[in-house]
N, CA, C and O atoms as CSV, one atom per row, in Angstrom:
chain,resi,resn,atom,element,x,y,z
A,1,MET,N,N,-55.642,19.911,97.541
A,1,MET,CA,C,-56.854,20.554,97.082
A,1,MET,C,C,-56.967,20.394,95.573
A,1,MET,O,O,-55.960,20.351,94.867
A,2,GLY,N,N,-58.191,20.309,95.088
A,2,GLY,CA,C,-58.434,20.191,93.657
A,2,GLY,C,C,-59.909,20.361,93.356
A,2,GLY,O,O,-60.738,20.464,94.260
A,3,ALA,N,N,-60.219,20.390,92.078
A,3,ALA,CA,C,-61.601,20.535,91.624
A,3,ALA,C,C,-61.718,19.954,90.224
A,3,ALA,O,O,-60.744,19.901,89.474
A,4,THR,N,N,-62.933,19.517,89.884
A,4,THR,CA,C,-63.207,18.976,88.556
A,4,THR,C,C,-64.502,19.558,88.035
A,4,THR,O,O,-65.453,19.753,88.792
A,5,ALA,N,N,-64.541,19.837,86.741
A,5,ALA,CA,C,-65.756,20.304,86.080
A,5,ALA,C,C,-65.918,19.539,84.775
A,5,ALA,O,O,-64.932,19.191,84.126
A,6,CYS,N,N,-67.160,19.279,84.394
A,6,CYS,CA,C,-67.461,18.685,83.100
A,6,CYS,C,C,-67.925,19.817,82.188
A,6,CYS,O,O,-68.807,20.595,82.551
A,7,ILE,N,N,-67.323,19.902,81.000
A,7,ILE,CA,C,-67.558,21.042,80.114
A,7,ILE,C,C,-67.904,20.557,78.705
A,7,ILE,O,O,-67.343,19.582,78.206
A,8,VAL,N,N,-68.849,21.271,78.081
A,8,VAL,CA,C,-69.148,21.121,76.659
A,8,VAL,C,C,-69.078,22.514,76.064
A,8,VAL,O,O,-69.733,23.437,76.549
A,9,VAL,N,N,-68.289,22.667,75.017
A,9,VAL,CA,C,-68.206,23.940,74.301
A,9,VAL,C,C,-69.000,23.732,73.009
A,9,VAL,O,O,-68.481,23.208,72.023
A,10,SER,N,N,-70.262,24.151,73.034
A,10,SER,CA,C,-71.166,23.844,71.922
A,10,SER,C,C,-70.684,24.429,70.595
A,10,SER,O,O,-70.856,23.796,69.553
A,11,SER,N,N,-70.095,25.602,70.610
A,11,SER,CA,C,-69.612,26.185,69.351
A,11,SER,C,C,-68.451,25.374,68.775
A,11,SER,O,O,-68.283,25.319,67.557
A,12,PHE,N,N,-67.653,24.747,69.633
A,12,PHE,CA,C,-66.571,23.882,69.161
A,12,PHE,C,C,-67.164,22.633,68.520
A,12,PHE,O,O,-66.742,22.233,67.435
A,13,TRP,N,N,-68.133,22.019,69.181
A,13,TRP,CA,C,-68.782,20.824,68.639
A,13,TRP,C,C,-69.448,21.132,67.298
A,13,TRP,O,O,-69.391,20.321,66.374
A,14,ASP,N,N,-70.072,22.290,67.193
A,14,ASP,CA,C,-70.737,22.663,65.938
A,14,ASP,C,C,-69.756,22.722,64.769
A,14,ASP,O,O,-70.127,22.413,63.637
A,15,ARG,N,N,-68.527,23.110,65.026
A,15,ARG,CA,C,-67.519,23.270,63.959
A,15,ARG,C,C,-66.670,22.033,63.724
A,15,ARG,O,O,-66.227,21.798,62.599
A,16,PHE,N,N,-66.433,21.237,64.763
A,16,PHE,CA,C,-65.453,20.141,64.663
A,16,PHE,C,C,-66.054,18.825,65.155
A,16,PHE,O,O,-66.005,18.519,66.346
A,17,GLN,N,N,-66.617,18.057,64.237
A,17,GLN,CA,C,-67.257,16.794,64.618
A,17,GLN,C,C,-66.581,15.561,64.025
A,17,GLN,O,O,-67.074,14.450,64.217
A,18,ALA,N,N,-65.483,15.720,63.321
A,18,ALA,CA,C,-64.794,14.564,62.741
A,18,ALA,C,C,-64.035,13.792,63.819
A,18,ALA,O,O,-63.646,14.342,64.849
A,19,GLU,N,N,-63.838,12.509,63.551
A,19,GLU,CA,C,-63.096,11.665,64.490
A,19,GLU,C,C,-61.739,12.280,64.801
A,19,GLU,O,O,-60.996,12.651,63.892
A,20,GLY,N,N,-61.419,12.386,66.076
A,20,GLY,CA,C,-60.131,12.931,66.498
A,20,GLY,C,C,-60.096,14.435,66.659
A,20,GLY,O,O,-59.113,14.973,67.167
A,21,ASN,N,N,-61.162,15.144,66.230
A,21,ASN,CA,C,-61.151,16.607,66.353
A,21,ASN,C,C,-61.105,17.092,67.803
A,21,ASN,O,O,-60.717,18.233,68.055
A,22,TRP,N,N,-61.489,16.256,68.745
A,22,TRP,CA,C,-61.409,16.622,70.155
A,22,TRP,C,C,-59.975,17.004,70.533
A,22,TRP,O,O,-59.766,17.758,71.483
A,23,GLN,N,N,-58.992,16.488,69.797
A,23,GLN,CA,C,-57.594,16.769,70.106
A,23,GLN,C,C,-57.246,18.241,69.929
A,23,GLN,O,O,-56.351,18.746,70.606
A,24,LYS,N,N,-57.937,18.934,69.035
A,24,LYS,CA,C,-57.702,20.379,68.867
A,24,LYS,C,C,-57.950,21.101,70.194
A,24,LYS,O,O,-57.134,21.914,70.629
A,25,MET,N,N,-59.087,20.795,70.833
A,25,MET,CA,C,-59.414,21.407,72.119
A,25,MET,C,C,-58.422,20.968,73.193
A,25,MET,O,O,-57.989,21.778,74.012
A,26,ALA,N,N,-58.067,19.696,73.188
A,26,ALA,CA,C,-57.134,19.172,74.192
A,26,ALA,C,C,-55.791,19.897,74.126
A,26,ALA,O,O,-55.255,20.299,75.159
A,27,TRP,N,N,-55.246,20.068,72.925
A,27,TRP,CA,C,-53.944,20.727,72.797
A,27,TRP,C,C,-54.037,22.211,73.111
A,27,TRP,O,O,-53.092,22.783,73.654
A,28,TRP,N,N,-55.165,22.850,72.780
A,28,TRP,CA,C,-55.319,24.267,73.125
A,28,TRP,C,C,-55.291,24.427,74.647
A,28,TRP,O,O,-54.588,25.291,75.171
A,29,ILE,N,N,-56.051,23.601,75.346
A,29,ILE,CA,C,-56.062,23.653,76.814
A,29,ILE,C,C,-54.664,23.377,77.360
A,29,ILE,O,O,-54.198,24.073,78.262
A,30,HIS,N,N,-54.005,22.377,76.820
A,30,HIS,CA,C,-52.655,22.015,77.273
A,30,HIS,C,C,-51.701,23.208,77.155
A,30,HIS,O,O,-50.882,23.446,78.042
A,31,ASP,N,N,-51.815,23.944,76.065
A,31,ASP,CA,C,-50.915,25.084,75.828
A,31,ASP,C,C,-51.298,26.345,76.596
A,31,ASP,O,O,-50.462,27.236,76.744
A,32,HIS,N,N,-52.542,26.454,77.093
A,32,HIS,CA,C,-53.005,27.719,77.658
A,32,HIS,C,C,-53.486,27.691,79.119
A,32,HIS,O,O,-53.489,28.732,79.776
A,33,LEU,N,N,-53.884,26.546,79.627
A,33,LEU,CA,C,-54.505,26.513,80.960
A,33,LEU,C,C,-53.726,25.641,81.944
A,33,LEU,O,O,-53.087,24.666,81.547
A,34,PRO,N,N,-53.782,25.993,83.219
A,34,PRO,CA,C,-53.083,25.212,84.246
A,34,PRO,C,C,-53.938,24.040,84.742
A,34,PRO,O,O,-54.369,24.035,85.895
A,35,TYR,N,N,-54.181,23.065,83.893
A,35,TYR,CA,C,-55.005,21.913,84.255
A,35,TYR,C,C,-54.132,20.831,84.903
A,35,TYR,O,O,-52.903,20.876,84.834
A,36,SER,N,N,-54.796,19.870,85.527
A,36,SER,CA,C,-54.088,18.697,86.026
A,36,SER,C,C,-54.369,17.491,85.135
A,36,SER,O,O,-53.446,16.816,84.680
A,37,GLU,N,N,-55.669,17.223,84.887
A,37,GLU,CA,C,-56.044,16.104,84.033
A,37,GLU,C,C,-57.212,16.500,83.143
A,37,GLU,O,O,-58.063,17.299,83.535
A,38,LEU,N,N,-57.243,15.934,81.945
A,38,LEU,CA,C,-58.360,16.083,81.017
A,38,LEU,C,C,-58.801,14.692,80.589
A,38,LEU,O,O,-57.971,13.826,80.313
A,39,GLN,N,N,-60.120,14.481,80.535
A,39,GLN,CA,C,-60.679,13.244,79.997
A,39,GLN,C,C,-61.757,13.642,78.997
A,39,GLN,O,O,-62.711,14.334,79.353
A,40,PHE,N,N,-61.609,13.205,77.744
A,40,PHE,CA,C,-62.539,13.549,76.674
A,40,PHE,C,C,-63.484,12.393,76.390
A,40,PHE,O,O,-63.107,11.224,76.478
A,41,TYR,N,N,-64.740,12.747,76.041
A,41,TYR,CA,C,-65.804,11.784,75.792
A,41,TYR,C,C,-66.407,12.006,74.408
A,41,TYR,O,O,-66.324,13.112,73.874
A,42,PRO,N,N,-67.016,10.966,73.813
A,42,PRO,CA,C,-67.505,11.088,72.446
A,42,PRO,C,C,-68.717,12.005,72.277
A,42,PRO,O,O,-68.871,12.607,71.214
A,43,ARG,N,N,-69.552,12.128,73.251
A,43,ARG,CA,C,-70.764,12.943,73.086
A,43,ARG,C,C,-70.417,14.426,73.225
A,43,ARG,O,O,-70.051,14.889,74.306
A,44,TYR,N,N,-70.533,15.145,72.142
A,44,TYR,CA,C,-70.277,16.596,72.069
A,44,TYR,C,C,-68.847,16.972,72.427
A,44,TYR,O,O,-68.583,18.135,72.732
A,45,TRP,N,N,-67.913,16.019,72.400
A,45,TRP,CA,C,-66.528,16.238,72.839
A,45,TRP,C,C,-66.517,16.797,74.268
A,45,TRP,O,O,-65.655,17.601,74.624
A,46,ALA,N,N,-67.470,16.368,75.065
A,46,ALA,CA,C,-67.493,16.770,76.470
A,46,ALA,C,C,-66.179,16.342,77.119
A,46,ALA,O,O,-65.590,15.327,76.748
A,47,PHE,N,N,-65.734,17.126,78.084
A,47,PHE,CA,C,-64.512,16.749,78.776
A,47,PHE,C,C,-64.574,17.146,80.240
A,47,PHE,O,O,-65.195,18.142,80.612
A,48,ASN,N,N,-63.916,16.345,81.056
A,48,ASN,CA,C,-63.682,16.683,82.450
A,48,ASN,C,C,-62.332,17.373,82.521
A,48,ASN,O,O,-61.343,16.888,81.972
A,49,ILE,N,N,-62.302,18.491,83.191
A,49,ILE,CA,C,-61.033,19.179,83.426
A,49,ILE,C,C,-60.829,19.231,84.936
A,49,ILE,O,O,-61.711,19.652,85.685
A,50,THR,N,N,-59.671,18.802,85.356
A,50,THR,CA,C,-59.336,18.756,86.775
A,50,THR,C,C,-58.186,19.710,87.049
A,50,THR,O,O,-57.208,19.764,86.304
A,51,TRP,N,N,-58.324,20.450,88.118
A,51,TRP,CA,C,-57.259,21.314,88.606
A,51,TRP,C,C,-56.789,20.734,89.931
A,51,TRP,O,O,-57.595,20.222,90.708
A,52,SER,N,N,-55.501,20.811,90.189
A,52,SER,CA,C,-54.936,20.313,91.432
A,52,SER,C,C,-53.733,21.159,91.821
A,52,SER,O,O,-53.044,21.711,90.963
A,53,GLU,N,N,-53.488,21.253,93.119
A,53,GLU,CA,C,-52.287,21.952,93.587
A,53,GLU,C,C,-51.023,21.257,93.095
A,53,GLU,O,O,-49.978,21.890,92.944
A,54,LYS,N,N,-51.122,19.962,92.848
A,54,LYS,CA,C,-50.004,19.182,92.314
A,54,LYS,C,C,-50.446,18.593,90.974
A,54,LYS,O,O,-50.830,17.425,90.911
A,55,PRO,N,N,-50.397,19.392,89.899
A,55,PRO,CA,C,-50.941,18.946,88.611
A,55,PRO,C,C,-50.167,17.784,87.995
A,55,PRO,O,O,-48.944,17.692,88.094
A,56,ILE,N,N,-50.930,16.904,87.358
A,56,ILE,CA,C,-50.356,15.757,86.659
A,56,ILE,C,C,-50.043,16.123,85.208
A,56,ILE,O,O,-49.030,15.687,84.660
A,57,ARG,N,N,-50.917,16.927,84.582
A,57,ARG,CA,C,-50.793,17.351,83.170
A,57,ARG,C,C,-50.882,16.143,82.238
A,57,ARG,O,O,-49.977,15.871,81.449
A,58,ARG,N,N,-52.002,15.429,82.356
A,58,ARG,CA,C,-52.252,14.226,81.556
A,58,ARG,C,C,-53.578,14.385,80.823
A,58,ARG,O,O,-54.547,14.903,81.378
A,59,ILE,N,N,-53.611,13.931,79.560
A,59,ILE,CA,C,-54.825,13.982,78.752
A,59,ILE,C,C,-55.167,12.566,78.291
A,59,ILE,O,O,-54.348,11.881,77.678
A,60,ASP,N,N,-56.408,12.139,78.602
A,60,ASP,CA,C,-56.896,10.823,78.187
A,60,ASP,C,C,-58.188,10.982,77.402
A,60,ASP,O,O,-58.886,11.988,77.526
A,61,SER,N,N,-58.496,9.970,76.588
A,61,SER,CA,C,-59.692,10.005,75.763
A,61,SER,C,C,-60.473,8.707,75.869
A,61,SER,O,O,-59.906,7.615,75.899
A,62,PHE,N,N,-61.796,8.858,75.925
A,62,PHE,CA,C,-62.710,7.721,75.867
A,62,PHE,C,C,-63.446,7.742,74.531
A,62,PHE,O,O,-64.456,7.061,74.355
A,63,THR,N,N,-62.930,8.528,73.598
A,63,THR,CA,C,-63.425,8.586,72.230
A,63,THR,C,C,-62.259,8.300,71.287
A,63,THR,O,O,-61.107,8.264,71.719
A,64,LYS,N,N,-62.550,8.098,70.019
A,64,LYS,CA,C,-61.488,7.723,69.076
A,64,LYS,C,C,-60.583,8.895,68.742
A,64,LYS,O,O,-61.089,9.990,68.496
A,65,PRO,N,N,-59.295,8.722,68.721
A,65,PRO,CA,C,-58.582,7.555,69.236
A,65,PRO,C,C,-58.582,7.557,70.765
A,65,PRO,O,O,-58.433,8.606,71.392
A,66,THR,N,N,-58.746,6.395,71.347
A,66,THR,CA,C,-58.816,6.273,72.797
A,66,THR,C,C,-57.426,6.156,73.401
A,66,THR,O,O,-56.444,5.882,72.712
A,67,GLY,N,N,-57.374,6.372,74.710
A,67,GLY,CA,C,-56.121,6.211,75.427
A,67,GLY,C,C,-55.500,7.533,75.832
A,67,GLY,O,O,-56.178,8.559,75.891
A,68,CYS,N,N,-54.229,7.500,76.105
A,68,CYS,CA,C,-53.490,8.665,76.585
A,68,CYS,C,C,-52.942,9.472,75.412
A,68,CYS,O,O,-52.186,8.954,74.589
A,69,LEU,N,N,-53.331,10.748,75.343
A,69,LEU,CA,C,-52.799,11.640,74.313
A,69,LEU,C,C,-51.419,12.153,74.718
A,69,LEU,O,O,-50.493,12.190,73.908
A,70,THR,N,N,-51.298,12.546,75.984
A,70,THR,CA,C,-50.003,13.005,76.478
A,70,THR,C,C,-49.967,12.924,78.002
A,70,THR,O,O,-50.998,12.947,78.675
A,71,LYS,N,N,-48.764,12.831,78.511
A,71,LYS,CA,C,-48.500,12.850,79.951
A,71,LYS,C,C,-47.031,13.179,80.107
A,71,LYS,O,O,-46.272,13.063,79.145
A,72,PRO,N,N,-46.606,13.589,81.297
A,72,PRO,CA,C,-45.192,13.874,81.498
A,72,PRO,C,C,-44.340,12.676,81.091
A,72,PRO,O,O,-44.658,11.525,81.387
A,73,GLY,N,N,-43.257,12.988,80.408
A,73,GLY,CA,C,-42.356,11.950,79.945
A,73,GLY,C,C,-42.557,11.561,78.487
A,73,GLY,O,O,-41.659,10.993,77.864
A,74,MET,N,N,-43.743,11.867,77.935
A,74,MET,CA,C,-43.975,11.587,76.517
A,74,MET,C,C,-43.334,12.696,75.687
A,74,MET,O,O,-43.315,13.858,76.094
A,75,GLU,N,N,-42.822,12.330,74.543
A,75,GLU,CA,C,-42.122,13.277,73.678
A,75,GLU,C,C,-42.993,14.459,73.282
A,75,GLU,O,O,-42.485,15.571,73.137
A,76,ASN,N,N,-44.298,14.247,73.103
A,76,ASN,CA,C,-45.184,15.318,72.661
A,76,ASN,C,C,-45.677,16.229,73.791
A,76,ASN,O,O,-46.485,17.125,73.547
A,77,HIS,N,N,-45.210,16.017,75.003
A,77,HIS,CA,C,-45.730,16.752,76.161
A,77,HIS,C,C,-45.241,18.197,76.237
A,77,HIS,O,O,-45.978,19.058,76.719
A,78,VAL,N,N,-44.061,18.483,75.792
A,78,VAL,CA,C,-43.482,19.826,75.943
A,78,VAL,C,C,-43.538,20.601,74.629
A,78,VAL,O,O,-43.708,20.032,73.551
A,79,GLY,N,N,-43.392,21.901,74.754
A,79,GLY,CA,C,-43.366,22.767,73.577
A,79,GLY,C,C,-44.750,23.215,73.162
A,79,GLY,O,O,-45.751,22.845,73.775
A,80,SER,N,N,-44.792,24.012,72.118
A,80,SER,CA,C,-46.050,24.529,71.586
A,80,SER,C,C,-46.704,23.490,70.671
A,80,SER,O,O,-46.030,22.758,69.947
A,81,HIS,N,N,-48.020,23.451,70.728
A,81,HIS,CA,C,-48.798,22.551,69.881
A,81,HIS,C,C,-49.733,23.351,68.980
A,81,HIS,O,O,-50.755,22.841,68.520
A,82,GLU,N,N,-49.376,24.604,68.734
A,82,GLU,CA,C,-50.248,25.500,67.980
A,82,GLU,C,C,-50.639,24.934,66.614
A,82,GLU,O,O,-51.764,25.136,66.157
A,83,HIS,N,N,-49.728,24.236,65.974
A,83,HIS,CA,C,-50.055,23.662,64.665
A,83,HIS,C,C,-51.178,22.618,64.753
A,83,HIS,O,O,-51.807,22.301,63.743
A,84,LEU,N,N,-51.427,22.092,65.939
A,84,LEU,CA,C,-52.483,21.084,66.133
A,84,LEU,C,C,-53.829,21.707,66.484
A,84,LEU,O,O,-54.866,21.080,66.270
A,85,TRP,N,N,-53.835,22.923,67.017
A,85,TRP,CA,C,-55.100,23.565,67.371
A,85,TRP,C,C,-55.380,24.840,66.576
A,85,TRP,O,O,-56.422,25.465,66.776
A,86,ALA,N,N,-54.487,25.234,65.691
A,86,ALA,CA,C,-54.692,26.441,64.890
A,86,ALA,C,C,-56.049,26.381,64.187
A,86,ALA,O,O,-56.445,25.336,63.672
A,87,GLY,N,N,-56.741,27.492,64.173
A,87,GLY,CA,C,-58.021,27.567,63.485
A,87,GLY,C,C,-59.240,27.352,64.365
A,87,GLY,O,O,-60.365,27.417,63.870
A,88,ILE,N,N,-59.052,27.096,65.659
A,88,ILE,CA,C,-60.238,26.889,66.500
A,88,ILE,C,C,-60.758,28.188,67.110
A,88,ILE,O,O,-61.821,28.190,67.730
A,89,ARG,N,N,-60.049,29.264,66.951
A,89,ARG,CA,C,-60.519,30.541,67.538
A,89,ARG,C,C,-61.631,31.125,66.761
A,89,ARG,O,O,-62.139,32.189,67.115
């Protein structure tokens, strides 16, 4: 079982429009929510968030920088990433 939603957080876009700022949202979600996969897009930092009974915990981007931000086995996958998302509240 699983589900996917496409989300835009307009207040986040209003504050963070520089290249790579989508990563702040990605790391916040990674540290706080039980997601399976995230895919970020350049328009409004829209993202697909997927939940699954067997989560993958992978973040990919179709905006700059593109590619995989993290996945199991990558050094940056574990631990707190607060220093990367601090200030978005």
